[in-house]
C-alpha positions, 0 to 999 in steps of 0.5 A: 677780610681783605684788609686783614690779610693785606697786613701780612708781611708777605705783601709790599707797601705798594701792593697794600696801597693798591688794595686800599684804593679799591673801594668795591669789596668784591673787586678787592677780594679778587685782586687779593686772590691774584696776589696770593696766587703769585706768592704761592707760586714763588714759595712753591718754586723756592721749595722745589729748588731747595728739594733738588739741591738737598737731593744733590747734596745727599747723593754726593754725601752718599757716594763719598760715604760709600767710596770711603767704605769701599776703600776701608774694605779693600784696605782690610782685605789687602786689596789695592784700589785703582788710586793705590795701584796707580800710585804704586806704578808711578813709584816703581817708574820713579825708582827705575828712571835713574833720577838724581837724588834731589829730583827723586825726592821732589818726585816722591813729594809730588806722588804723596800729594797725588795720593792725598787728593780727592778722586775728582780734584783738578790737581790730579791731572796737573800732578800726574802730568808733572810726574810723567814728564819727570819719569820720561826724561832720559836722566841716565840713558846714554848712547855709546859713541862710535869712536872709529875715525875711518868709519866716521869719515866714511859716513860724512863723505857718504852724506856730503860732498866737500865741507872739509873744514866741518868734517875735519872738526868732527874727526878731531872731536872723535879723536880727542874723545877717544883719548880723553874719554868722558873728561871732554866736553861736548862741542857747541858749534855754529854753522854759518852759511848761505841757504841750501849748502847742507847746514841742517843735514850736517847735524844728522850726518854727524849724529850718524857718524858718532852713533848718537841720537838726532833731534832738531829744534827750529828757532825761526820766529821764536819770540817767547822766552817760555819757548826755551825755558817752559812755563811755570806750573801755576799757569793753566796748560803749562808745559816744559820748554823746547829743550826739555821736549827735544831731550824727551824725544831724543830718548838719551841725555847725549844726543846731537841737538840741532838748533836751526835758524838761531839768527832768526830768533826774535824778542818781545818786550812783554814775553822776554828774550829767547836769545838770553834764555839760550845763554844758559843752554849753550854755556858749558859752565851753566848747562850742567844745571839747566833748570826748566821753569816747568820742571823746577829741577836741574837737568845736565845738558853738558853731554849734548852736542849742540849744533846751531845753524845761521845764514848771517852772524850779525843778528846773533847777540855778541854774548850768544855768539861768544859761546859758540865755535863759529864754522863758516860753510861757504857756497859751492863752486860749479865743480862741487855742484857738478859732483853733488848733482852727479853723486847725490842729487841725480840718483836720489831724485831718480829713485824718488820719481820711480826711474832707473839710472839707465832710463834717464841719462844726463850728460856732463854738458847738460848738467853744467847748463842746468847749473849755469842757466837754470839756477843762481844760488850758493847751495844746491836746493834749486838745482835739486828742484830743477832736476826733479822737474826734468825727471817729471818731464821724462817720467811723463814720456816714459809712462805714455804709449810706446815709450823709449828705452832710455832718454839722454839729455844733453846741453842742447836738449835741456831747454826742450824740457825746462823751457827758456833759460832763467839766467844769462851765465857770465854775460854782462852785455850783448855788445860793447856800449859807451858809458857802461862799465861792468863790475863784480858784486857779492850777493846772498847767492854768491858773485854776480855781474853789475853794470854801471851806467854813466851819462854826461850832459851840459850843466854846472858840474853836479854829480847825480847818483841813482840806484839806491847807493849806500854811503860808501858807494857814493864816496867811491863815485866822488873819489872817481870823479875827483880822480878824473878831474885831477887828470883832465889833461891826460884824457885830452879834455879842455880845462874846466870841462867838468865844471860845465857838465853834469855827470849822472851815475846810475846802477841798475836794479834800482829797487835793490840797495847797493853798497860796498868799497869795491866799485871805485875802479869801475866808476873811474 
């Protein structure tokens, strides 16, 4: 019996060999019983899986059949289903969006694709998102420019002190726009200047002056071209680029768009060059048909006023620089800082700290000392912070028990509230010293004083230069030494004096590189 069953194809050769090696018939039958039980377990599990799979398929087929019946019944009764209602709503929005004909035709093609999709198809979300972007863009929405020259000048003066060159350029644009109408192309301006002089906030003021919407786009650290042009829809989670997003946020096709920190744009060998993508955006001949990789349809950027900001021109590629009108925004003088602090920063900071104008009075001498000894900058950003610190100190006093009605801060009292001065204004040395000369230097925050130290020692006529001096500054030191050698007798020195002495020239702050052509007189 056991031998007969063992010939079944359900058993493997190893299992049959195992049975043949058992001589006792009873033991052989027991072993066969175990093998048959294992095989039954496998067959039962397979039957169970097949039954569950068939049940799932039957359920899906049943739901599909019922859904198709429901759709047919609704069609017969003239009642639109959910999908049909969504399609009808999208079609109405497409008609009302004011799209160009070619864009509208593409939107309708995508709408037809949406209507043909199965309700559970993953393509529905992709197509619906694409249509929503097309519908939400301001294809035909424009704000009306305010072309009143006096009003625009008043708004610009109200927001910013000085910056006459920038204000004059905006007034000129408004004047020409008033005469030429829509024939005038929107300007593409680049404000270049040190931090804190108001380059970014100028964009908001310009938008307010001419009555346009304002939107800002930061380019600092952008290293991917897709950030500008968008990702193609073949990628999972694809989205339009920042330019299209900014226009959607602006809700008009003619906003003032500020591209902040354009000199900080990076590049990546694998992700493209964002500055090259900006060429199309900032070129008046090309941005009429700007095409985002996600939308794949042209959008007219010619009515946008582009304003870019930068701290330095050198990092901007020449091709990109050529497409912009460069306007230098210089740092503020002390007189201008005094006016800005008095007219803008002090009232603004007092209000933000809950103080009235009569509760804190800062004299002109006090404000001047605040600028000279507690800030060192071309702009007024740190000045605003120091005024804020002063307001907090005063607010603490006024919020205490038995507060005074008003606090006046003059030059002598500034250090009582803000501590020891951070900078020595206009002081090169405490006292005159032999071998030390004072020169002027240019830094990122404006002018500064620079001491140059010279030491003479017995030697072989070597010139030693320290302090991280650049090539030009080293040449200035050699030229100064040659001048001194040529006039040895005029200085009352013995012939051959320089051949027997080494000269060590050191410029302090050795961790900071220094270079420039103007140190020769100081060294000589």
